[in-house]
N, C-alpha and C positions, 0 to 999 in steps of 0.2 A: 227693458224687457215689457214693461208694462203697456207702451204702448204700441206695442204691436200686437197685443190681444184682439183690439176690434178687427184689425186686418186679417187675422187667423182666423178669427169666426167669421167673417165675410166669405173668407176663402173657401172654409168647409161647407158652409150655405151653397154656395156658387157651386162647389163640386157637384154636391148631390142634387140641386137643380139642373145641372148640365146632364147628369147621368139619368134624370126623367127624361129631360127632353129629347135626349139621343134613342130610347129604349124604343123597340120596336117589337118585340116579343108580347106585350101589351095592345099592340095596336086589333083593332075590331076584325080585321081581315085575317088574323091568326087563331079565330074562336073555334074552328072547324076543323079538325084533323082527319085526314084519309090515310090510314096504313095497314099493314097486314094483308090477311086474306078476306078482303071484302069486308072490311071492318072499318070503324074509326071512332071518334070521341067528340060531341059537342059540348063546348065550355059557354055557352049561351047565358045560361043559368046562373054561372059561376064555377058550379062544380061539373068534372066530367060526366057525361052520360053515354052509353053505347050508341052508335048507329050501324048500320049495315050500306055499304056502297058496292059497285062492279070492279074495283080496282083489286087486281092480284099484284101486292109487292113482296118479294124476297126480301129487299132492304129498303132503301130510302124511297121516299117521295114528298110531296106536297099539295098543298091544296091554298084555295081563298075564298073569303066569304066576303060578302056584301056588308058595308059598314054597319047599314040599318036594316040587315035582312040575315038571308040564309046562304047555303054553300051555292057558290057560281060554277067551280070549277075543279077537278083536280087531276093529278098525274102521276105515273111511276117513272115518267122521264123517256117513256115509248110510246104510249097512247096519251090521250087526254080525253075525259070524261064530262059531261054537261052536269048540271044540278040534278036533271031525271035521271042518271046513270048511263045516258048513251054516249058513243065515244064521236066525237068531233067529226065530220064529214071528212075532213083533213086532218085528222087528228091521231095517224098511226104512223108508227116507224120513225119517229122524230129525231132518234139518235142514231139512225141508217146502221142498226145492228141487227134487227130483225129476230132478238131474243128479248124484247120486252123489259131490257136493262133490270132483269131480275136479281141480279148479283152486282148492282152497284150502290154503294153504300151512299151517295146523294147525287141521285143522276138529273134532280131538275132544280131550278130555283123560279120563282115566281115574282116579278118587280114591277107593278104600277108603272105604266109610262107618266113619267114626270110632265105636269103642265096638262094632261089629256085625260078625260074621263072614260071608263069603260074600255081602255085599252089595255094591254099587259104585255110584257115582254115574257117569255117562258126560255130559259135557257134550259137546253137537254144534251146529256152527253154521258156516254161510258167508254173514256178516256179520248173519244174524240169532241169538240165542244160546238154546237151549234144554237142558234134563235131564233124563236119566230114569234112572231105578233099576234096575239089573241083578241080579235073584237070581237066583244058582245053583243054587238048590235047585229052579227050575222048570223045566218041560222034563224032567223024569225025572233030574233033577242035571247036564244041559247047559248050564243057563242059558236066560235069557230076560228081558226087558224087563216088568216089574212095572205093567202097566197100571191098577192100582188107587193108584199113585202120584199124590198130588194135583197134582204140577207137571208131569204126562206133557203135552207138545204145548202148555205153556204159554210163552210167549214171554217171556224174561228179560229181552232188551235186543235193539236194533235199532241200523242204522247203525253198524256196528263194522268196523274192518280184520281181517285175516285172521290176527291175531295173538291167540293162545290157548294159556295156559300154567297148571301151578299151581306154588305154591310154600310151601315147608314154615313154618308156624306156630310158635309158643314154648309155646303151652297148650293142647295138644291139639287144635289146629286145623291146617286146610289152608287159605291163600288161593288164590282163582280170578282170574286177571289176563287184561284184555283191553285195548283200545284202541278209543276212537273213530274214525271215518272224518272226515276234513275238520275235525278237531278235535285240540285238544292234551290232552285229558282221559283217563285211564286208571281203570278200573273193578275193585274188587276185592272179591269175594264169600268172605264169611266161614263156614266150613264147620266144625263143630262136632258135638259129640255130641248136641247139641238139633237138627239139622239145618241146612241152607243158609238163610243171612239173604239174603233175596230187596231186600233193599234195599242197595247196593254202596256200598262208600268210594270217594267221588271225587276224585280229584286232578287239578289242571292242572300237567302238567311237560313238558319239553321247550321247544324253542325256536322253533317252526314248525309251524303248521297248514296250510300250503299244499304241502308236499314231498309226495312221494307215499311213503305209509306204509301204504297199504292193502295192499300182497303184502311178501314177505319176513317173517322170523321174529322171535320176542322170546325170549329164554333168561333164565333164573335162575342164579345163583353157586351152588355147593354148600352153601355157609353161610347162603342166602337173602337176602343184604345188599344184593346189587346186580343189577340186571335191566341187559341187551344188548338194544337196539332198533335194527332194521335199517330203513334206506330206501334208496331207488334214489339220494339225494343225500348222506347221510352215516348214519354209526353213532352213536347216543347212549347213554351208561352212566347210568345212575339208581339213585338210592338205593332202596331198599323197606325200611321200616320195619315189621317183621313184627310189632311189637306192636300197629297200628293199623290197618295195611293201605294206608297213605299213600306214594304214590310222589314223588321229589323229583330234581330235576338234578343231576348229578354234574359230568360232561364231555361233549365231542363231541369224538367221532373222525372227523376229514376224510376220511373214505372213501367213496366212493359205490359204487354197484352190488353190495354184499354182501348175498347172500342169506341165509346161514344163518351163525351164529357159535355158539360155546360157549365156556365158562370152564373153566381148568385145573383139576385137582382141589383146588388149594390156593386156587384163586380169584383169585390173582396175575397170572395170564396169561389174555388173550384171544385167541380163533381166529377168524378171519373166513374165509369162502368167497366168491371172486367167480370163481372159474375160476382160481384162484391160492389155495392155502391161507397165510393171513398170521397172523404171530403179534404181539401186542402187549401190551409190558409196562406194565400198569396202575399200577405202583408208579411209573414214571416221570412226570415233571409233563408232559411230550408224549409219549404213546405213540406218536403218529403218526412221530415224528421219528426215533425208535428203534424202529419196525417192521422185521419179519425175514420178507421173504419165501420161503417154503419152498419151492413147486414147484407144479406145476400141479394141476389134479383137476376133476371136473365141476362145472359151476356150481349148485349147489344147496344141501342141507343138510349139515350138522356136528354130530356127536353125542359127547357122553362117555359111553362103556359101561361095564357092571357092572365090568369088570376093571381099570379106569382109564385106559385107552386113548381116544384120539377117532379117531372113523372118518367118512369122506366116502366118496361114489361116485367110482370113479376114471376118468378119461379124458374122453371127447367124447361128445355125443348123437349115437346111433346106431342105427338101425332094427336093423342085425345087428351081430355081434360079440360079443365077450368082453364081461361085465360083472363088474367088482370092485369091492371096497370099497380105499380105500388108508386109510393111518393115520397117526397121531402117538403112537409107541410111549412116550415118557415127557416126556407134556405140561407137567410140571410146571418143566421145565429149559430155561432162557430159552436162545435161538439154535437155530442147528443141532443144537447138542447133544441136541435134543428126540427126535432119530431120525425124521426124515419118511420114510414109505415111499408112493411114488405108487400102488402096487397090491400088492395080496397076493393071488398065485395061489390060495391055500386057499381064498378067500373067492367064486369063480369061480361065479356064479349061473346055474340053468338058465335056458334060454329056454322059457319056458312058452307063450308064445302068440305064436308067429313074426310078424315085420311091424310091430309096433307101436313107436314111436320111446320108449313110456314104459317099455321095459323097464330102461332106466335113468331112472326117474323123479327129481323134484326132492327129494321130501320123505324123511325119515326118521323114526325112531321118537320121539313126544312121552312123554317122561319120565314115568313112575306117580310121584304124591308121597303119601305118607300121614301122618297125625298120628301125633305122637310127643309123650311127656313128656317134658320138657326137665328136667335137674337145674339149678336156677337156680343155684348155687353155682359152674357151670362156663359157665354161658350169658353169652359173650364176642360183641356185635356190634361191627365192626370197619370204621368211616367212615373213610378215610385221604384226607385232603383236601393237595392240592399247591399251592403258591402261589408265584409271583415277584412280589415288591414293587418298587413305585416310587414315592418312594424310602421308606428305612425312618427318615427324620427325623421325619417327623410321626406315625410308630407305626402297628401295623396292629391293628385290633380281629379277634381270633380269636371265633368265635362258636357255642357250643353248639348241640345239636338243641333245640330250646324244647319246653317242655310235661311236665317230668319233675321229679324231685328229688335233692337230695344232690349238687350240683354241687360237684367238686373239679378244680383244675387243677393242672398239673405245678410250678406256682410255688406253690402252698397257696392262692390266692385260690378264693373260693367263689361268686362272681356267674355270671352263664349266659355270660360272655365275659372275655377277658383281652385287655391289649393288651401288644403285645410291640415291639422296635425292633432286633433281628437277627435274622438268620439261625438254624434251627435245627429242632428237632424236638420240638413239644409235645403234650401229650393232656390231656384230660379226662374224668373219670369221672363217670355219675351213674348213679339207678336206674330202672329201669322196670319194667313188669309180668313181663318176660322175664328180671329178672334185673339184675345191673349190667352196665353197659356202658362200654366205653372208645372214644372218637374220638381218632384222631391227626391233627395238621395238621404238614406238613412246609414250612417257609418255606425257601424260597432267595434267594441274594441277586440284586439287582437286574442289570440289565443296561445298559450304556451306550446312551442315545438314538441312535439311526442317523439320519444326515443324507445326502441325496443333491445332489449337484452335477452340472450337466452343463458338461463341457469338450469342447465338438464334436469328433469324434463320439462320444465315451466318457461315460457315467453313472458318476460315484464315489462310493462310500460312505466315510462317516468311521469312525474305529475301527478296531479289530480285533476279528474274531469266530471262531467257530468253523465255522461254516457258513451258506451264502448260499442263497436262493432266490428266480429272478427271474421276473416276473409282466409279461404283458401286458394291458392291459384285464381282469385280475382271471384269465387264464387261465395256469397254468404254464408256464413257456418250456424245452423239453428240452434238457437239457445245460448251462443256464444257472446256474452256482455258484462263480462266481468272486466277487470283492471289487469287479469292475466289469462294464459290460455295453456293447456298442456297438451301438445300436439301428439298425434300416434302415428302418423304418414310422413313422409318425407313430402317436401313442396317450399312454394312461397306464400308466407304468412301474412296479410297487413291487418291494421287495425283503422278503423276510423273514430276518432275521439271528438267529442263536442264539449264546450263550455256552456254555461247557464245562459249566455247570450246569443247561442246558436252558432257559432262560429266555431269551425273543423278544422282538423288537422290530421294526416295520417304517416305512417313510416309502415315497411316492410322488412322482412327478413326471410333468408332461405335455409331451410332445414332440411339436413340432411341425417337420418336416422343412423346412429351408428358413428356419427362424426358431430362436430360442434361446430355454431356459425355458418358462414358463407363460404363454400367451397366451389369454385366454379372458375377456371384459370380463361376462359374466353371473357370473361370481364375485363380483363386488361386490354383486349383489344377493341374496344369500343370509347368512343368519346362522344358525350351528348351535352351539347351547348347553346346558346346560354341559359343559365337558370338562375332567377327567373326570368323570363321569356314574353317577347310582347307580340311579334308576328314570324318569324322565320326561326324554326328550330334546326340545328345542324347536329348531324349523326354522321360521325366518321368512323371507320371502318375496313378494316383489309380483307375482311369476309364476306360473302355475299349474305345478306340480311332480309327480314321483312318485320313488320310491327305495327302496332294500334297506340293510339292515345285512348285511354280509358277514364271515365269518370272514378269517384271515389270509390264507388262500390263494383267495378272491375266491367263496367258494359263499355263496349267499343264505342268510340264517338267518330275518329279517325281512323282509317289504314292508309297503310302506305308500304310499299314494296321496297327495292334497296336502293331508296332514295336518300340523298345527303340532306337535302332541304324539304322541311314539314312544314306547310303553312297552318298556324293556330290562330290566326288573326280573328277568326270568328268566334273562339271561344271565350265565353264568359270570364272574366278574372276570378281566379281561385286556384284550387290543388287538383292535380290530376296525376295519372301516372302512364309513363311509357313503358310499353312490353317490347322486349325485343325478342326474336326467335332465330335461329338458322334458317336454312333454305328447306330443311325438312320439317321445321315447325316445332322444334324443340326449343323449349323456354331457356333462355340465356340469362337475361337479367329485365328486374323492374325498376326503374327509377323516378323517384316522385318530383313533378315538374308543377313549378309555381309559374301562372300566368297571369301578368300582369295588364292592368288597364293601360290604353295607349296613352 
C-alpha cells in the first residue's frame, strides 16, 4: 500500500492540473456578458459591473471580448452587434426565424477559428442549426459576417432542442454539441484547424425520448468530461469523451423543473436553478439524497464566471423594480460554506426599456470555448462511477471504456474489465489520443433488502436504515420519513430506504381500505422477467396493457405500450419500478426491478 501513495498523489495533482488546462470559463474572452434587456456585466476588474448594450434577449445570448481589450461583438442568435452597439451590416436573421430567437434558451455559440486570428465561428439556431464566419477585419475593423464563407445560410441540422454548447477537445479542436428533439440523440461537430466537419458524431444517450427536453439548458464541466442536461422532469449527467465526441449516460438526478445548471470550477459539484439554487455533490452515489438547498433565485440560467464565482439572476419576474445578480462565492466548497448570496447590490442593472418583464430575462452568457494544445503527459480524464452492489457473493464486473489500448487495473490485471468481490475504490488506466486516462469506480457495500408488512392501520418496514421516503402512487408524501406509515386512502404505497453509505432499496404494497394486503386478481395474468435484468425485459399477458419504468421516486423514465419486449439497456444499474396499467389507464401492479450492469 505504501508504494502506491506517490502514484496516487501524482494522479491527484495531474487531475487538478488537467482541470485547469481544459477550463474555458476563465478565458479573458468570457470577461464581458451581454444579456437581458439591453444590459450586461463586465468582469474585467474581477467583480461584475453593470453595462448597457443594444441587445434584447428574452432568453439566451453570448458575447466575446478581446483578450487584452474590451467587448468585440455580441448576439442573441438572430442579430449580431458590434462593440459600438450597431448591428453588423450582414448580421440579421441568422437563425432564419425572423423572431430574433427571443425564446431560445441557448440560441448561439461563439468559437474562435482554430489557428486564425480575428476570425470566429458563430453558430445560431432556434431548432435549426446554422453557422457563420465573423471576420473582425471587415466593416472598417468593427467586424461583419463574411458572406463568402461557403456554409453561410446552409442548414446543418433540423428538429433540435434549444440546447447548444461548445466543449473543449484535446487536440487543438473544439466540439459543438446539441440534442435532437423528441429523440435521445446528441450531435457533436468537430471543429479543427482544417474547418468544421459537417458530419456530426451521433450518440444515443439518456433514458427517455418522451420527456420535455426542448427547453432548458445544457452545460459542460470545466474539464470537458461531463455534461449536465436539464429537462422539465429530471436532470441527467452524461459522460463526454473529448477524444471522439461520443456522449454516454452517467447518472440521473431526480430533480424536476431545473432551467439552468453549471459545474463548480473543480467539477465535483453541480448547481441547479429552479427558482431555488441547489447544490449536488457528484462524488456521492446519490447526489439527490445529499443535495443542499441554498436559497431563492430567479428561475433562469446560472453561470460560472471568469472570477471563479457562480452567478444567477436574483429575485422574481417583475415588470418594475430592481434587478440584481446573486452569487455563489466559493462554489468548490460543499454545503452552506459555499457562501450563497441572494443578491449583490453592486450589480444593480439599469432598466433601459421600462415596462418589459424581460428586464429580468431567463438567459445568461453562453461560454466561449477555444481550441488549445494539451500537453498529453498532463491530460487526465476522470470518470468516477459509484456503485452499490446487491450482493457481493457473485462478484461485480467493472468495465472500462472500450476502444482504447494499454488497460491496466489497480489490481494489475490488463483486460478491459476486472471482477471484484468487496467494497472499495478501484481504478483503470488506458491510453487515448488525448494521452493517458484514469477512470475510477467507487463500490459501496450493499443495503439490506427492505420488506413491508401491513398491520392495520400501519405499514411497517423491516430492518433499520438511515433515511426513509414514502410515496403514494409514485408521488412523494410530504413529511413521511419514519420507519412506518399510516395510510388513510387506498393506493400503492412505496418506501425508499438508504443506509449510511448512501445505498438504497425500495419496496411497495397495495392498500385497499377496508381490506388487508394486496387484492388484485389481474396480477395473476402478468409475468415480468428476468429480474434482475441486463438488456431486455419481457412482459407476458393475455390482456392489453401499457406501462412505465420509473425511478425510485416514481418519475417515468421509459414508456411502453402493449409491448412484450422493453429495452432497458441504457438504464444505469440500480433499482427501478415497473408500473403496469390496463388499456383504460387503471393501475394493475407495480413491480420492483433490479437493473444489472453488463
